[in-house]
C-alpha positions as CSV (number, residue, x, y, z in Angstrom):
1,X,150.6,167.4,-46.0
2,X,152.3,167.6,-42.7
3,X,149.0,168.2,-41.0
4,X,148.0,164.6,-41.9
5,X,151.0,163.2,-40.1
6,X,151.0,162.6,-36.4
7,X,154.7,162.8,-35.3
8,X,154.1,162.4,-31.6
9,X,155.9,159.0,-31.6
10,X,158.4,159.6,-34.3
11,X,162.0,159.0,-33.3
12,X,163.4,161.6,-35.8
13,X,165.0,158.9,-38.0
14,X,163.5,156.6,-40.6
15,X,164.6,153.1,-39.7
16,X,163.3,151.6,-42.9
17,X,163.9,152.9,-46.5
18,X,164.2,151.8,-50.1
19,X,166.7,154.6,-50.6
20,X,166.6,157.4,-53.3
21,X,163.8,155.7,-55.1
22,X,161.5,157.1,-52.3
23,X,162.6,160.6,-53.2
24,X,161.5,160.0,-56.8
25,X,158.2,158.6,-55.6
26,X,157.6,161.6,-53.4
27,X,158.1,163.9,-56.4
28,X,155.8,161.8,-58.5
29,X,152.9,161.9,-56.0
30,X,153.4,165.6,-55.4
31,X,153.2,166.4,-59.1
32,X,150.8,163.8,-60.5
33,X,147.3,162.6,-59.9
34,X,147.4,159.8,-62.3
35,X,150.3,157.3,-62.7
36,X,149.4,155.4,-65.9
37,X,152.1,157.0,-68.1
38,X,154.7,156.6,-65.4
39,X,153.9,152.9,-65.0
40,X,154.0,152.4,-68.7
41,X,157.4,154.2,-69.0
42,X,159.1,152.5,-66.1
43,X,159.8,148.8,-65.5
44,X,161.1,149.3,-61.9
45,X,159.3,147.0,-59.5
46,X,159.2,149.8,-56.9
47,X,157.0,152.0,-59.1
48,X,154.6,149.1,-59.8
49,X,154.5,148.0,-56.1
50,X,153.7,151.4,-54.7
51,X,151.7,153.0,-57.6
52,X,149.8,150.3,-59.4
53,X,146.0,150.3,-58.9
54,X,146.2,146.5,-59.1
55,X,147.3,146.6,-55.4
56,X,143.8,147.7,-54.4
57,X,142.3,144.5,-55.8
58,X,143.1,142.8,-52.5
59,X,140.3,144.6,-50.7
60,X,138.3,146.4,-53.4
61,X,135.7,143.7,-53.4
62,X,135.2,143.5,-49.6
63,X,132.0,144.9,-48.1
64,X,133.3,147.4,-45.5
65,X,130.8,149.3,-43.2
66,X,130.9,152.7,-44.8
67,X,130.5,154.3,-41.4
68,X,133.3,152.2,-39.9
69,X,137.0,152.9,-39.2
70,X,140.2,151.2,-40.1
71,X,143.6,151.0,-38.5
72,X,146.1,150.3,-41.2
73,X,149.3,149.0,-39.6
74,X,152.3,149.4,-42.0
75,X,150.5,151.8,-44.3
76,X,153.8,152.4,-46.2
77,X,153.5,154.6,-49.3
78,X,149.7,154.2,-49.4
79,X,149.2,151.5,-52.0
80,X,145.8,150.6,-50.5
81,X,145.2,153.6,-48.2
82,X,143.2,155.5,-50.7
83,X,140.9,152.5,-51.2
84,X,140.3,152.3,-47.5
85,X,139.5,156.0,-47.4
86,X,136.9,155.4,-50.0
87,X,135.4,152.5,-48.2
88,X,135.1,153.8,-44.6
89,X,134.6,157.1,-42.7
90,X,138.0,157.1,-40.9
91,X,141.4,155.7,-41.7
92,X,144.4,155.8,-39.3
93,X,147.7,154.6,-40.7
94,X,150.9,153.6,-38.8
95,X,154.3,153.4,-40.5
96,X,157.9,153.5,-39.3
97,X,159.0,155.9,-42.0
98,X,158.2,159.6,-42.2
99,X,159.3,159.7,-45.9
100,X,156.9,156.9,-46.8
101,X,154.1,158.4,-44.8
102,X,154.6,161.7,-46.6
103,X,154.4,159.9,-49.9
104,X,151.2,158.3,-48.6
105,X,149.8,161.7,-47.6
106,X,150.5,163.3,-51.0
107,X,149.2,160.2,-52.9
108,X,145.9,160.4,-51.0
109,X,145.7,164.2,-50.6
110,X,142.1,164.2,-51.9
111,X,140.8,162.4,-48.7
112,X,140.0,164.3,-45.6
113,X,139.4,161.2,-43.4
114,X,143.1,160.1,-43.2
115,X,145.5,160.4,-40.3
116,X,149.0,158.8,-40.3
117,X,151.0,158.1,-37.2
118,X,154.8,157.9,-37.8
119,X,156.7,155.5,-35.5
120,X,157.0,151.9,-34.4
121,X,153.7,150.2,-33.8
122,X,154.8,148.8,-30.5
123,X,155.6,152.4,-29.2
124,X,152.5,154.1,-30.4
125,X,149.5,154.5,-28.1
126,X,146.1,155.3,-29.7
127,X,143.1,155.8,-27.4
128,X,140.7,154.5,-30.0
129,X,139.1,151.2,-31.1
130,X,138.5,150.3,-34.8
131,X,136.1,148.2,-36.8
132,X,138.9,146.9,-38.9
133,X,142.7,146.5,-38.4
134,X,144.9,145.5,-41.3
135,X,148.2,143.7,-41.5
136,X,148.7,143.7,-45.2
137,X,152.3,142.5,-45.9
138,X,153.2,143.3,-42.3
139,X,153.0,140.2,-40.1
140,X,156.1,138.6,-41.6
141,X,158.1,141.6,-40.4
142,X,157.0,141.4,-36.8
143,X,160.6,140.6,-35.7
144,X,161.5,144.2,-36.7
145,X,158.4,145.8,-35.2
146,X,158.0,143.8,-32.0
147,X,161.1,141.8,-31.2
148,X,161.1,139.3,-28.4
149,X,160.7,135.5,-28.5
150,X,157.2,135.4,-30.0
151,X,157.0,138.5,-32.2
152,X,154.4,137.2,-34.7
153,X,151.9,136.1,-32.0
154,X,152.6,139.3,-30.1
155,X,151.8,141.3,-33.2
156,X,148.5,139.6,-33.7
157,X,147.6,140.1,-30.0
158,X,148.5,143.8,-30.1
159,X,146.6,144.3,-33.3
160,X,143.6,142.7,-31.8
161,X,143.6,145.0,-28.8
162,X,142.7,147.9,-31.2
163,X,139.5,146.1,-32.4
164,X,136.0,147.0,-31.3
165,X,133.8,144.1,-30.2
166,X,133.0,142.2,-33.3
167,X,135.8,143.9,-35.2
168,X,137.8,142.2,-38.0
169,X,141.5,141.7,-38.4
170,X,142.6,141.5,-42.0
171,X,145.9,139.8,-42.7
172,X,147.6,139.2,-46.0
173,X,150.9,137.3,-46.2
174,X,152.8,134.9,-48.4
175,X,152.4,131.1,-48.0
176,X,155.8,129.6,-47.2
177,X,154.7,126.6,-49.3
178,X,153.4,128.5,-52.2
179,X,153.7,126.7,-55.5
180,X,155.8,129.4,-57.1
181,X,158.5,128.9,-54.4
182,X,158.8,125.2,-55.3
183,X,159.0,126.1,-59.0
184,X,161.9,128.5,-58.5
185,X,160.7,131.9,-57.4
186,X,162.9,133.5,-54.8
187,X,161.6,134.0,-51.3
188,X,160.2,137.5,-51.3
189,X,162.1,138.9,-48.3
190,X,165.5,137.2,-48.5
191,X,165.9,136.9,-52.2
192,X,167.0,133.3,-52.0
193,X,165.3,130.2,-53.3
194,X,163.7,127.7,-50.9
195,X,164.4,129.8,-47.7
196,X,160.8,129.5,-46.5
197,X,160.4,125.9,-47.6
198,X,163.6,124.9,-45.7
199,X,162.4,126.7,-42.5
200,X,164.4,130.0,-42.8
201,X,167.7,128.5,-41.7
202,X,170.0,131.3,-40.6
203,X,167.3,134.0,-41.3
204,X,166.5,136.3,-38.5
205,X,163.2,138.1,-37.8
206,X,161.4,137.6,-41.2
207,X,159.1,134.6,-41.5
208,X,156.1,133.4,-43.4
209,X,153.8,130.5,-42.6
210,X,151.8,127.6,-43.9
211,X,148.0,127.7,-43.7
212,X,147.9,125.4,-40.7
213,X,150.6,127.3,-38.8
214,X,149.0,130.7,-39.5
215,X,145.5,129.5,-38.5
216,X,146.9,127.9,-35.3
217,X,148.7,131.2,-34.4
218,X,145.6,133.2,-35.0
219,X,143.5,130.9,-32.8
220,X,146.2,131.0,-30.1
221,X,146.3,134.8,-30.3
222,X,142.5,135.0,-29.5
223,X,140.9,134.9,-33.0
224,X,138.5,132.0,-33.0
225,X,136.9,132.7,-36.4
226,X,139.2,132.8,-39.4
227,X,138.1,132.9,-43.0
228,X,140.9,132.2,-45.5
229,X,141.0,133.5,-49.0
230,X,143.6,132.9,-51.7
231,X,144.8,135.9,-53.9
232,X,146.4,134.8,-57.2
233,X,149.0,135.2,-58.3
234,X,149.7,136.6,-54.9
235,X,148.3,139.3,-52.5
236,X,150.6,142.0,-53.9
237,X,149.3,142.0,-57.5
238,X,146.0,140.0,-57.2
239,X,143.9,139.4,-60.3
240,X,141.7,136.7,-58.8
241,X,140.8,135.9,-55.2
242,X,139.5,132.4,-54.3
243,X,137.9,131.0,-51.2
244,X,136.9,127.7,-49.8
245,X,133.5,128.3,-51.4
246,X,135.0,128.9,-54.8
247,X,138.3,127.2,-55.4
248,X,140.1,127.1,-58.8
249,X,139.7,124.0,-61.0
250,X,142.2,122.4,-63.4
251,X,142.7,124.9,-66.2
252,X,141.7,128.0,-64.1
253,X,145.2,129.2,-63.2
254,X,146.9,130.5,-66.3
255,X,149.5,133.3,-66.8
256,X,150.7,133.2,-63.1
257,X,154.5,132.9,-63.5
258,X,155.4,136.6,-63.7
259,X,158.3,137.8,-61.6
260,X,158.2,141.5,-61.4
261,X,160.6,142.2,-58.5
262,X,163.6,140.1,-59.4
263,X,164.8,137.3,-61.7
264,X,163.8,133.7,-60.9
265,X,164.2,130.1,-61.9
266,X,161.5,128.1,-63.7
267,X,162.0,124.5,-62.7
268,X,158.7,123.2,-63.9
269,X,155.4,124.4,-65.4
270,X,153.4,125.9,-62.5
271,X,150.2,125.9,-64.4
272,X,150.3,122.2,-65.0
273,X,151.3,121.7,-61.4
274,X,148.4,123.8,-60.2
275,X,146.1,121.7,-62.4
276,X,147.3,118.6,-60.6
277,X,146.9,120.0,-57.1
278,X,143.4,121.4,-57.9
279,X,142.3,118.0,-59.1
280,X,143.6,116.5,-55.9
281,X,142.0,119.2,-53.7
282,X,145.3,120.5,-52.5
283,X,145.1,124.1,-53.8
284,X,144.7,125.7,-50.3
285,X,148.0,124.2,-49.2
286,X,149.9,125.3,-52.3
287,X,148.3,128.7,-52.9
288,X,151.0,131.4,-53.2
289,X,149.6,133.7,-50.5
290,X,146.7,134.1,-48.0
291,X,144.2,136.8,-47.1
292,X,142.5,136.1,-43.8
293,X,139.6,137.8,-42.1
294,X,139.6,137.0,-38.3
295,X,137.3,137.7,-35.4
296,X,137.6,137.0,-31.7
């Protein structure tokens, strides 16, 4: 698997890790081609997040050019890397962690069209342009990747530099005003309730956005065409994906209150609240997360 990894920009130390669980994941992907029994026997969120095929729903439906290429920024343990390898002719991943990249390589060992650069995105130089660049669960961490005064806009601009003319930037991120956060779900990155809604007071580097703020930032970063989609219950474990052309109606959103990663409060019935916002044409503001396809 080492031949899949490009270590030209690797610092020699993984700056991001979930700890010993990654060693367990590595052993699993080395010794198994199917993870159904493992997922059935384990209730740890980490296994579900990295190994569940539900993760692929976020882009399984999208009509990629089969002769195209993808740059997957923040490829992690390869939750959707295999799907991308099926969809296009070349996939280049970038991730901070060698351990995670090795997990990715083993998990997707059947594909010959995968290369993974290990290192910080801002330090990596690739002499190649791509048809698609993905930021799936990555933009919110731009403070770690990029730093500086405007790391989120800078991340979008740098990602755009790797696109071919007419190429598509694909971004998935939580909505800071997602209904689940009002109802008592903890902010995904800090573990506290209401951190995003209250503007991330005292929180450094991690940040999510409203629809308006995200769209404005994309436009100001050079992306004039932005198509928003709304994965439910969120982009991590999507079972449905809505768009402006097909929004949910009252009664559509049911069974959406699961909290897989940590305990949560339930202050009110989210399903009834979503019924109300759907009737009032406010779903796009309160959707739990966004999936955006952007062009310059």
